[in-house]
C-alpha positions in Angstrom: 16.1 61.0 39.1 14.2 61.4 35.9 14.3 59.6 32.6 15.5 56.1 31.7 19.0 55.8 33.3 20.1 52.9 31.1 18.7 54.0 27.8 21.0 53.8 24.8 21.6 57.1 23.0 19.5 57.5 19.9 19.7 57.6 16.9 20.1 54.1 15.4 23.5 54.9 14.0 25.1 51.6 14.8 27.5 52.9 17.5 27.5 51.2 20.9 29.5 53.3 23.4 30.0 50.3 25.7 31.3 48.1 22.9 33.8 50.8 22.0 34.8 51.3 25.6 35.5 47.7 26.2 37.7 47.5 23.2 39.5 50.8 24.0 40.2 49.9 27.7 41.7 46.6 26.4 44.4 48.5 24.6 47.3 49.9 26.6 47.8 53.6 26.0 50.0 54.6 28.9 53.2 54.6 26.9 52.0 54.7 23.3 48.6 55.8 22.0 49.1 54.6 18.4 46.9 51.5 18.6 44.0 53.1 20.5 44.2 56.1 18.2 43.9 53.8 15.2 40.8 52.3 16.7 39.4 55.7 17.2 40.0 56.8 13.6 38.5 53.5 12.4 35.4 54.1 14.4 35.0 57.6 13.0 35.6 56.5 9.4 33.2 53.6 9.8 30.5 56.3 10.2 31.5 57.9 6.9 33.2 60.8 8.5 36.7 61.9 7.6 39.3 61.8 10.4 42.8 63.1 10.5 45.7 63.1 12.8 47.6 66.3 13.0 51.3 66.8 13.6 50.8 67.0 17.3 49.0 63.6 17.4 45.5 65.0 17.8 42.6 63.1 16.2 40.2 65.5 14.5 36.9 65.2 12.8 34.1 67.7 12.0 30.5 67.8 10.9 28.3 70.6 9.6 29.3 74.0 8.2 32.8 74.9 7.3 34.9 76.7 9.8 34.5 80.0 7.9 30.8 79.7 7.4 29.8 78.5 10.9 28.1 80.9 13.3 28.3 78.4 16.1 31.2 76.0 16.6 31.1 73.4 19.4 34.1 71.2 20.2 33.9 67.9 22.0 37.3 67.2 23.5 39.0 64.5 25.7 42.2 62.5 25.7 43.2 58.9 24.9 46.4 58.5 26.9 46.4 57.0 30.4 48.8 56.9 33.3 51.1 53.9 34.0 50.9 51.1 34.7 48.4 49.6 32.3 45.5 47.7 34.1 43.8 45.1 31.9 40.1 45.3 31.0 37.5 43.3 33.0 33.7 43.6 33.4 32.1 42.7 36.7 29.4 43.5 39.2 30.3 45.9 41.9 29.5 45.3 45.6 26.4 47.4 45.1 25.3 45.3 42.1 26.2 47.8 39.4 27.6 46.6 36.1 31.2 48.0 35.9 34.0 48.1 33.4 37.4 48.0 35.1 40.8 48.8 33.7 43.1 51.7 33.1 41.3 54.5 31.3 37.9 53.1 32.0 36.9 56.4 33.6 39.9 58.6 32.7 39.1 59.2 30.0 37.9 56.4 27.6 34.5 56.3 29.3 34.0 60.0 28.6 35.4 59.5 25.1 32.8 56.8 24.4 30.0 59.0 25.5 31.3 61.9 23.4 31.6 59.7 20.4 27.9 58.7 20.8 26.9 62.3 20.8 29.2 63.2 17.8 27.8 60.4 15.6 24.2 61.1 16.5 24.5 64.9 15.8 23.1 66.5 12.6 24.3 70.1 12.9 22.1 72.8 11.2 23.5 74.6 8.2 25.3 77.3 10.1 26.7 75.1 12.9 29.9 73.1 13.1 30.7 70.3 15.5 34.3 69.1 16.0 35.7 66.1 17.8 39.2 66.8 19.1 40.9 64.0 21.0 44.4 64.7 22.4 47.3 62.2 22.9 49.1 63.3 26.1 47.0 65.0 28.6 48.5 63.0 31.4 52.0 64.3 30.7 52.6 67.6 28.9 49.5 68.4 26.9 51.4 69.0 23.8 48.4 68.0 21.7 46.0 70.4 23.4 48.5 73.2 23.3 48.8 72.8 19.5 45.0 72.7 18.9 43.7 75.6 16.8 40.0 75.0 16.8 38.9 78.7 17.5 35.5 77.5 18.7 32.6 79.2 20.5 31.9 76.4 23.0 33.8 73.4 24.4 32.7 70.3 26.3 35.7 68.4 27.8 35.3 64.8 28.8 36.6 63.8 32.2 35.1 61.8 35.1 32.7 64.2 36.9 30.1 61.8 38.1 27.7 63.3 35.5 28.0 66.7 37.2 28.6 69.7 35.0 31.8 71.5 35.9 32.3 75.0 34.4 35.4 75.9 36.5 38.6 74.3 37.7 41.7 75.5 39.5 45.0 75.7 37.7 48.3 74.0 38.6 51.7 75.6 38.7 54.9 74.2 40.0 58.3 75.8 40.7 61.4 75.8 42.8 62.2 78.6 45.3 66.0 78.8 45.9 67.7 80.6 48.7 71.4 81.3 48.3 73.9 82.2 51.0 77.6 81.7 51.8 79.2 78.5 52.8 81.3 78.5 56.0 82.6 76.2 58.7 79.9 75.2 61.1 82.2 76.0 64.0 82.0 79.6 63.0 78.5 80.0 61.6 78.5 83.8 61.7 81.2 83.9 59.0 78.7 82.5 56.5 75.1 83.0 55.4 72.9 80.0 56.2 70.4 79.4 53.4 68.6 76.7 55.3 68.1 79.0 58.3 66.4 81.4 55.9 63.9 78.8 54.9 62.0 79.5 58.2 61.1 83.0 57.0 60.4 81.8 53.4 58.0 79.1 54.7 56.2 81.8 56.7 55.8 83.9 53.6 54.4 80.8 51.8 51.9 80.1 54.6 50.5 83.7 54.5 50.8 84.2 50.7 47.0 84.2 50.2 46.0 85.6 53.6 44.6 88.8 52.1 43.0 87.3 49.0 39.3 86.8 48.7 38.2 83.2 47.7 37.0 82.7 44.2 33.1 82.6 44.1 33.1 79.2 42.3 36.5 77.7 43.2 37.2 78.9 46.7 40.7 79.9 47.9 43.9 79.1 46.0 46.4 76.9 47.7 50.2 77.0 47.9 51.9 73.9 49.3 55.6 73.2 49.8 56.2 69.6 48.6 60.0 68.8 48.6 63.1 70.5 50.0 66.8 70.1 49.4 69.9 71.9 50.8 73.3 71.6 52.3 76.3 69.5 51.2 78.1 68.6 54.4 77.0 68.1 58.0 79.8 70.4 59.3 79.2 73.2 56.9 77.0 76.3 56.8 74.8 75.6 53.8 75.1 78.0 50.9 71.9 76.8 49.1 68.4 75.6 49.9 65.6 74.9 47.5 61.9 74.1 48.1 59.5 73.0 45.5 55.9 74.4 45.7 52.6 73.3 44.3 50.2 76.1 43.4 46.5 75.5 42.8 45.4 78.8 41.3 42.1 80.5 40.8 41.2 83.2 38.2 42.6 85.6 37.2 46.0 84.5 38.4 48.5 83.6 35.7 51.7 81.6 35.9 53.8 84.7 35.3 51.9 86.7 37.8 52.2 84.0 40.5 56.0 83.8 39.9 56.4 87.6 40.3 54.2 87.8 43.4 55.8 84.9 45.2 59.3 86.1 44.5 58.5 89.5 45.9 56.8 88.0 49.0 59.7 85.8 49.9 62.2 88.5 49.2 60.5 90.8 51.7 60.4 88.0 54.3 64.0 86.7 54.3 67.2 88.5 55.4 68.8 90.8 52.9 72.0 88.8 52.9 70.3 85.8 51.3 69.6 85.6 47.6 66.1 84.7 46.5 65.1 83.2 43.2 61.8 81.5 42.2 61.7 79.7 38.8 58.6 77.9 37.4 59.3 74.3 36.4 60.5 74.2 32.8 58.0 72.6 30.4 57.4 72.9 26.6 53.7 73.8 27.0 51.9 76.4 29.0 50.8 75.5 32.6 47.2 74.5 33.0 45.7 77.8 34.4 42.4 78.2 36.2 39.3 78.9 34.3 35.7 79.7 35.2 32.7 79.8 32.9 29.6 81.6 34.1 27.3 79.0 35.7 24.4 80.7 34.1 25.7 80.3 30.5 23.6 78.5 28.0 26.3 75.8 27.6 26.3 75.0 31.3 22.5 75.1 31.8 21.8 73.1 28.6 24.1 70.3 29.6 23.0 70.3 33.3 19.3 70.0 32.2 20.2 67.2 29.8 22.2 65.4 32.4 19.3 65.5 34.8 16.9 64.2 32.2 19.3 61.3 31.5 19.3 60.3 35.2 22.1 62.4 36.6 21.7 65.0 39.4 22.0 68.1 37.2 24.5 69.5 39.6 26.8 72.3 38.6 30.1 72.4 40.5 33.8 73.0 40.1 36.1 70.2 38.8 38.6 69.2 41.4 41.6 68.5 39.1 43.6 70.5 36.5 42.4 69.8 33.0 43.2 70.7 29.4 39.9 72.7 29.4 42.2 75.4 30.7 43.6 75.9 27.1 40.2 76.6 25.7 39.2 79.4 28.0 38.2 82.2 28.0 35.7 80.6 25.6 32.8 79.0 27.4 34.0 75.5 28.5 32.5 72.8 30.7 34.0 69.5 32.0 31.6 66.5 32.0 31.6 62.7 31.9 30.8 59.4 33.5 33.0 58.0 36.3 34.5 59.6 39.4 38.0 60.6 40.5 37.3 59.0 43.9 34.5 57.2 45.7 33.8 56.3 49.3 36.5 53.6 49.3 39.2 55.9 47.9 40.9 56.8 44.6 39.3 55.5 41.4 41.0 57.4 38.5 44.7 56.6 38.2 44.2 53.8 40.8 44.5 50.0 40.5 40.7 49.8 41.0 39.8 52.2 38.2 36.3 51.6 37.0 33.2 53.2 35.4 29.6 52.1 35.7 28.1 50.9 32.5 24.8 52.7 33.2 26.7 56.0 33.8 28.4 55.8 30.4 25.0 55.3 28.8 23.5 58.2 30.8 26.4 60.5 29.8 26.0 59.5 26.1 22.3 60.3 26.3 22.9 63.6 28.1 25.6 64.7 25.6 23.5 63.7 22.6 20.6 65.7 24.0 22.7 68.8 24.7 24.6 68.7 21.4 21.3 68.6 19.5 20.1 71.7 21.4 23.3 73.6 21.0 24.1 73.0 17.3 21.0 71.5 15.8 
């Protein structure tokens, strides 16, 4: 490692990311983000910067050139909502002696938010550059805030727990229900009906082989398709007329939700008997699915942040992110995911778990890295 791993981010702007993080984690934001959003707006305005909350609940603030005059526009994005239940704030030493902040949102994603704020406050964009902070309210549910953002920027950094690695790519996530329809009949005379559950054997075979002839993505590897729940039948002495299986799709570029739906429908239709009906419907939601994205690992955004992260005490590694993220909505513009904390460690789950935590030193490292990278990218 290089650099001072516990250094506070300069400049002397009066903002301490750890103080903000402690106060933010203390506020429950699993059911209502109003109070933590108020504290975020207050922190922004304390630094003499106008903040606004749009109709979708996004908190927005900008520095530098106007949107129309800017030749470079960088957006710093993350979210303030958390999953349930709320886990109260505490600060303690880990088994390895590290100073940790525990509680819901400590790493997902109030830790990344604190680091992004440090970089935002420290930045002084040059006269043709614009820097925007865009914090969304419901990433953990339907992403209505991110779907409504209209930032039209050139570059995006999205705060999530990546262990200070730089992640320029992530798989998407689709979900849908595959329904087979047949004809009900008495189980004593099964040939007089069409058994939808019996057709599931062929449908599952089509699901298992769906990606057999597809090349893995160079950054993200192969897509996955997993059946997760199944329902069917109404009586134990009746040939079932309906069977439905829900599937989870982790996609890679360039697959879209619509393309996946069309291809899976065709594959299952070819596999099951003609006397059974086949329908595949994506789960209804008010916002687009989080599709896969991949920014070139050699892009200036990626390399600048990776170098800054290494200088701040991180590894400088560039790798895919392992969860779906709102960064999807900002592609195909160059976008990276970065932040302190991890989704899981050697003991098991961290983010979304009862033991959620973030190392204090890593929040400071992330703040230092982001401050460094933002200065290089916009002035």
